C-alpha positions as CSV (number, residue, x, y, z in Angstrom):
1,M,89.9,94.2,150.8
2,T,89.2,94.3,147.4
3,R,91.0,92.9,144.3
4,L,92.1,96.5,143.1
5,Q,93.7,97.4,146.8
6,R,95.6,93.9,146.4
7,L,96.8,94.5,142.8
8,A,97.6,98.2,143.5
9,P,101.3,97.2,145.4
10,L,101.7,94.5,142.5
11,I,101.4,97.8,139.9
12,A,103.3,99.6,141.5
13,L,106.6,97.2,141.7
14,A,105.9,96.6,137.9
15,A,105.9,100.1,137.1
16,A,109.4,100.4,138.8
17,T,111.2,98.1,136.6
18,M,109.9,99.6,133.4
19,A,112.9,102.3,133.0
20,A,114.5,101.4,129.7
21,P,117.6,103.4,127.5
22,A,116.5,106.1,125.3
23,L,115.9,105.0,121.6
24,A,118.5,105.7,119.3
25,A,118.1,108.1,116.4
26,E,117.7,106.2,113.1
27,S,119.9,106.7,110.2
28,C,118.9,107.6,106.5
29,Q,120.7,106.4,103.7
30,K,118.9,106.9,100.3
31,T,119.5,106.6,96.7
32,D,118.0,109.2,94.6
33,F,114.5,109.6,93.9
34,D,114.0,108.5,90.7
35,G,116.4,105.5,91.6
36,W,114.0,105.2,94.4
37,V,111.0,105.4,92.4
38,K,112.0,102.6,90.0
39,G,112.7,100.7,92.6
40,V,108.8,101.2,93.7
41,A,107.8,99.9,90.3
42,K,110.0,96.8,90.2
43,E,108.5,95.7,93.5
44,A,105.1,96.5,92.8
45,A,105.5,94.2,89.2
46,A,106.5,91.9,91.8
47,Q,103.2,91.9,93.6
48,G,101.5,91.6,90.3
49,V,100.6,95.4,90.2
50,S,99.9,95.6,85.6
51,Q,102.6,97.4,84.2
52,A,99.6,100.2,82.9
53,A,98.9,101.0,86.2
54,I,102.7,101.4,87.6
55,Q,103.3,103.9,84.7
56,K,100.0,106.0,85.3
57,G,100.8,106.2,89.0
58,L,104.1,106.6,89.2
59,A,104.6,109.2,86.0
60,A,102.3,111.6,88.4
61,V,105.2,111.3,91.4
62,R,107.4,113.6,92.7
63,F,109.1,114.7,95.7
64,D,107.7,117.8,97.3
65,P,109.8,118.8,100.4
66,A,106.7,121.0,101.7
67,I,105.1,117.7,102.7
68,V,108.6,116.8,104.6
69,K,107.8,120.3,106.2
70,K,104.6,119.7,107.4
71,D,105.0,115.8,108.6
72,R,107.7,117.6,110.8
73,S,105.5,120.1,111.9
74,Q,102.8,118.1,113.6
75,G,101.5,119.2,117.3
76,V,97.5,118.6,117.0
77,F,97.7,115.8,119.9
78,S,99.7,118.0,122.3
79,Q,96.6,119.0,123.2
80,T,94.7,117.9,125.9
81,F,91.7,116.3,126.1
82,L,89.8,118.7,126.6
83,Q,91.2,121.5,124.4
84,F,91.3,118.6,121.5
85,S,87.2,117.7,122.2
86,D,86.0,121.5,122.9
87,R,87.4,122.1,119.7
88,M,86.8,119.3,117.1
89,V,83.4,118.2,119.2
90,E,81.6,120.5,121.3
91,Q,81.4,123.3,118.7
92,Y,78.9,122.1,115.5
93,R,79.8,118.5,115.1
94,V,77.6,117.4,118.4
95,K,74.8,119.5,117.2
96,Q,75.1,118.4,113.4
97,G,75.9,114.5,113.7
98,P,72.3,113.3,114.5
99,G,71.1,114.9,111.6
100,Y,73.5,112.8,109.4
101,I,72.7,109.7,111.3
102,K,68.8,110.1,110.5
103,K,69.5,111.2,106.8
104,Y,71.2,107.9,106.4
105,G,69.2,105.6,109.0
106,D,68.3,103.1,106.6
107,T,72.0,102.5,105.6
108,F,73.2,102.3,109.0
109,K,70.7,99.7,110.2
110,R,72.1,98.1,107.5
111,I,75.3,98.5,108.6
112,E,74.6,97.5,112.0
113,K,72.8,94.5,111.5
114,Q,75.9,93.2,109.1
115,F,79.2,94.9,111.2
116,G,77.3,95.2,114.3
117,V,79.0,98.7,114.7
118,P,76.3,101.4,115.4
119,A,75.9,104.6,114.2
120,E,77.0,107.0,116.8
121,V,80.6,105.2,116.5
122,I,80.7,105.7,112.5
123,T,79.5,109.2,113.0
124,S,82.1,110.2,115.0
125,F,84.8,109.3,113.1
126,W,83.4,110.1,110.1
127,A,82.9,113.8,111.7
128,L,86.4,114.2,113.0
129,E,88.0,112.6,109.7
130,T,86.0,114.9,107.2
131,D,83.2,116.7,108.6
132,F,81.2,114.1,107.4
133,G,82.8,114.0,104.1
134,Q,82.6,117.8,103.5
135,V,86.3,118.1,103.8
136,M,88.3,115.2,102.4
137,G,91.4,117.2,101.0
138,D,92.8,117.9,97.4
139,D,96.4,116.9,97.2
140,P,97.7,114.4,94.8
141,T,97.7,111.5,97.1
142,L,100.6,109.6,95.0
143,I,102.8,112.5,95.4
144,S,102.4,112.7,99.3
145,L,102.9,109.0,99.3
146,A,105.8,109.0,97.2
147,T,107.1,111.9,99.3
148,L,106.7,110.6,102.1
149,G,107.8,106.9,101.5
150,Y,111.4,108.7,100.1
151,D,112.1,110.5,102.9
152,C,113.9,108.8,105.8
153,R,111.2,109.5,108.9
154,R,108.7,106.9,108.4
155,P,109.8,104.9,104.9
156,D,108.2,101.7,106.3
157,L,105.0,103.1,106.7
158,F,104.3,104.8,103.3
159,R,106.4,103.1,100.8
160,P,103.6,100.3,100.8
161,Q,101.2,102.8,101.1
162,L,102.4,103.7,97.7
163,I,102.2,100.3,95.9
164,A,99.4,99.9,97.8
165,A,98.0,103.0,95.9
166,L,99.0,101.8,92.5
167,K,96.7,98.4,93.2
168,I,93.8,100.7,93.6
169,I,94.6,101.9,90.7
170,D,95.2,98.8,89.0
171,R,92.0,97.7,90.6
172,G,89.9,100.4,88.9
173,D,88.4,101.7,92.2
174,L,90.2,105.3,91.0
175,T,92.1,107.0,88.7
176,V,95.2,108.8,89.3
177,E,93.2,112.2,88.9
178,E,90.7,111.3,91.2
179,M,93.3,109.9,93.6
180,R,93.3,112.9,96.1
181,G,93.2,113.8,100.0
182,P,95.3,115.5,102.7
183,W,98.9,116.1,102.4
184,A,99.9,112.9,104.4
185,G,98.1,110.7,101.5
186,E,95.1,109.2,103.1
187,M,91.7,109.0,101.0
188,G,88.2,109.0,101.0
189,Q,85.2,110.6,103.3
190,F,87.1,108.5,106.8
191,Q,90.9,109.3,105.4
192,F,92.0,105.6,104.9
193,L,95.1,104.7,104.0
194,A,95.9,103.2,100.6
195,S,96.2,99.5,102.4
196,H,92.9,100.1,104.7
197,Y,91.1,100.8,101.2
198,L,92.3,97.7,100.0
199,D,91.9,95.4,103.2
200,Y,88.6,96.9,104.8
201,G,86.9,98.8,101.3
202,V,83.2,97.4,101.0
203,D,81.0,98.3,98.2
204,F,77.8,99.0,99.8
205,D,75.9,100.5,96.8
206,G,76.5,97.4,94.9
207,D,78.2,99.1,91.9
208,G,81.1,96.8,91.6
209,K,83.6,99.1,92.9
210,V,84.7,100.7,96.2
211,K,84.6,104.2,95.9
212,L,85.3,106.0,99.6
213,R,85.1,109.4,97.7
214,K,81.9,109.8,96.1
215,S,79.5,106.9,97.8
216,T,78.7,107.9,101.3
217,A,77.2,104.4,101.4
218,D,80.5,102.8,100.5
219,A,82.2,104.9,103.1
220,L,80.4,104.1,106.1
221,A,80.2,100.4,106.0
222,S,83.8,100.2,105.1
223,A,84.6,102.5,108.0
224,A,82.3,99.9,109.9
225,N,84.3,96.9,108.6
226,L,87.6,98.4,109.5
227,L,86.4,98.5,113.1
228,A,84.7,95.2,113.1
229,K,87.8,93.4,112.0
230,H,89.7,95.0,114.9
231,G,87.6,93.0,117.3
232,W,84.2,95.6,117.6
233,R,82.2,93.8,119.9
234,R,78.4,94.0,118.9
235,G,76.1,95.5,121.3
236,E,78.9,96.4,124.2
237,P,79.8,100.0,125.4
238,W,82.9,101.7,124.7
239,L,83.2,104.6,126.9
240,Q,81.4,105.4,130.3
241,E,82.0,108.4,132.5
242,V,82.6,107.5,136.0
243,K,83.7,109.6,139.4
244,V,86.3,108.3,141.3
245,P,86.9,109.0,145.0
246,A,89.4,111.1,146.3
247,E,91.4,108.5,148.6
248,F,91.9,105.8,145.3
249,P,95.3,103.8,144.4
250,W,96.2,105.6,141.2
251,E,98.1,104.0,139.8
252,M,94.9,101.4,138.9
253,A,94.3,104.0,136.8
254,D,96.0,102.0,133.5
255,L,94.8,100.6,130.1
256,R,96.8,98.0,130.4
257,I,94.6,96.8,133.9
258,R,91.4,95.5,133.2
259,L,89.0,94.4,135.7
260,P,85.7,93.4,136.0
261,R,82.8,96.1,136.6
262,S,82.0,94.8,140.0
263,E,85.9,95.5,141.3
264,W,85.2,99.3,140.1
265,V,82.3,99.6,142.2
266,A,83.6,97.8,144.9
267,A,86.4,100.5,144.8
268,G,84.1,103.0,144.9
269,V,83.9,104.1,141.3
270,K,80.0,105.2,140.3
271,G,78.7,106.1,136.9
272,M,78.0,109.7,136.5
273,S,74.9,109.6,134.5
274,T,74.1,106.5,134.3
275,P,74.6,104.1,137.2
276,L,77.9,101.7,137.1
277,A,76.7,97.8,136.6
278,N,77.6,95.7,139.2
279,D,78.9,92.9,136.6
280,G,81.8,91.0,134.7
281,L,82.5,93.4,131.6
282,E,85.9,93.9,132.0
283,A,87.3,97.5,131.9
284,A,90.0,100.1,132.5
285,L,90.1,103.4,134.6
286,L,90.6,105.7,131.9
287,L,92.4,109.5,133.6
288,P,93.0,111.5,130.2
289,M,94.3,114.4,132.2
290,G,95.1,112.6,135.8
291,R,93.0,112.7,138.5
292,K,91.8,116.2,138.8
293,G,90.5,115.7,135.2
294,P,87.8,113.8,133.6
295,A,87.7,110.2,134.6
296,F,85.9,107.2,132.4
297,L,85.8,103.4,132.5
298,A,87.0,102.1,128.8
299,Y,85.6,99.0,127.9
300,P,86.8,96.9,125.5
301,N,85.6,98.5,122.9
302,F,87.3,101.5,123.6
303,Y,90.3,99.8,122.5
304,V,89.3,99.4,119.0
305,F,89.5,103.3,118.9
306,L,93.0,103.4,119.6
307,E,93.8,100.7,116.6
308,W,91.7,103.1,114.5
309,N,94.1,105.8,115.9
310,S,96.8,105.2,118.7
311,S,96.5,109.2,120.0
312,L,94.9,108.8,123.7
313,V,93.7,112.4,123.2
314,Y,92.1,111.4,119.8
315,S,90.7,108.3,120.7
316,T,89.4,109.5,123.8
317,S,87.5,112.4,122.2
318,A,85.9,110.2,119.3
319,A,84.9,107.7,122.1
320,Y,83.2,110.8,124.1
321,F,82.0,112.4,121.3
322,A,80.2,108.9,120.0
323,T,78.6,108.4,123.5
324,R,77.5,112.0,123.1
325,L,75.2,111.3,119.9
326,G,74.0,108.3,121.7
327,G,72.9,110.6,124.4
328,A,75.4,110.9,127.0
329,P,76.1,114.7,128.4
330,K,78.6,116.7,128.3
331,V,81.7,115.6,130.4
332,T,82.5,117.0,133.7
333,R,85.3,119.2,133.6
334,G,87.5,118.9,137.1
335,S,89.7,121.2,137.9
336,D,92.9,122.3,136.4
337,P,95.6,119.6,136.8
338,G,98.5,121.6,136.0
339,T,99.1,121.3,132.7
340,L,102.4,121.5,131.0
341,S,102.6,123.4,127.9
342,F,104.3,121.4,124.6
343,D,107.3,123.3,125.6
344,Q,107.4,121.9,129.0
345,I,106.2,118.5,128.3
346,K,109.2,118.4,126.2
347,Q,111.8,119.7,128.8
348,L,110.0,116.9,131.0
349,Q,110.7,114.0,128.0
350,T,114.4,115.4,127.8
351,I,114.6,114.9,131.7
352,L,113.2,111.5,132.0
353,A,115.2,110.3,128.9
354,K,118.3,111.5,130.8
355,K,117.0,109.4,133.8
356,G,117.2,106.3,131.6
357,Y,113.7,106.1,130.7
358,N,112.5,105.2,127.0
359,V,110.3,108.2,126.2
360,G,110.2,107.7,122.5
361,K,110.9,111.1,120.5
362,I,111.2,114.2,122.2
363,D,107.9,115.3,120.7
364,G,106.1,117.3,123.3
365,I,103.3,114.8,123.2
366,I,102.2,112.8,126.3
367,G,102.5,109.0,124.8
368,E,102.1,105.6,126.0
369,L,106.2,106.0,126.7
370,T,105.7,108.9,128.3
371,R,102.7,108.2,130.7
372,E,104.5,104.9,131.5
373,A,107.3,106.8,132.7
374,V,106.0,109.5,134.5
375,K,103.6,106.7,136.2
376,D,107.1,105.5,137.7
377,V,109.1,108.6,138.8
378,Q,105.9,109.4,140.3
379,L,105.5,106.3,142.6
380,K,109.3,106.6,143.2
381,L,108.4,110.2,144.6
382,G,105.5,109.4,146.6
383,M,102.8,111.2,144.5
384,P,99.7,110.1,143.5
385,A,100.7,108.2,140.8
386,D,98.3,109.2,137.9
387,S,100.3,108.7,134.6
388,Y,99.7,112.6,134.3
389,P,102.7,115.0,133.9
390,T,101.7,118.2,135.9
391,K,103.8,121.4,136.7
392,E,104.5,119.8,140.0
393,L,106.2,116.7,139.0
394,L,108.3,119.1,136.3
395,A,108.9,121.3,139.7
396,K,110.4,118.5,141.7
397,L,112.7,116.6,138.6
398,S,114.1,120.0,137.5
């Protein structure tokens, strides 16, 4: 009996204890917008931002209801891994990526030497975020940050971002007019939040400023710096497609369960395009669309992708794209697992919440909490516990 086989019943027992009450809705009590802006100015001054930068930056802000509407209607990450990766990877980006890696080859070599992050990984994020720096957005960043900071959904995230943006202006990296991007307030060729701009921005072209919009060298190096600071391990893989035996303890497919590759090999897991090394490098089995869809081993570096973006669909697509840029073939598509529609996922989340599970928001997105709840219910129903919600599961619960 392998270690994986010994662990399977323990995982099932742990999953059975995961039920938790749904989160209560948060309240939203605020002052008027002008009063809120005055509070931001006072807080920024207390953090050392000059009055000149505060006045220039905050004179440009206003509340924009259209931004709040966009923030409430996001649904891109409700797509499956294959839907998202087909649209974001397999069209033109996988063809254009190698050209950009070649064009900036010398810069990428310097970056990998200093930060340890390969060109394929950086280029994957570069493509997905801004089409290699070609589509960075042109909305006034300060208006976006002020609106989202004042709004009640995520004030704890965006109020500090507005102050960080004022610090960027104060430091001289961007003027108020240059501070533009998408509606959600990110900036530059890698769509950094303002705090990331401050914390991870690198002057790689040596001109004394961090210019994440106009300087490709600065942008590429800053992305590598962020990944390195979040734990990127030099010279190690991040994702590898594998084939899993039909008879498998599917509850072991969980990003929280990391085992040596030798354990996965002993359990019958095999590499698809390249052999699976029989060694001690830890990995988790990732099934982004359940046991019938594509399967991967996710290595420690994969968790750095999740640090960049916590969406499993986005992070898996970015990591997969990076493997394609490194020469891996197209992923094996598997068979239709019985994927739920957006409304069906919300229906399932509502049922799970009524049963006492904490699925977070009823948002039609298969996030970590929803997967945990699905796994527990699958185990209780005697179904293969691959953590992926399907029409079969919904029918059993309806």
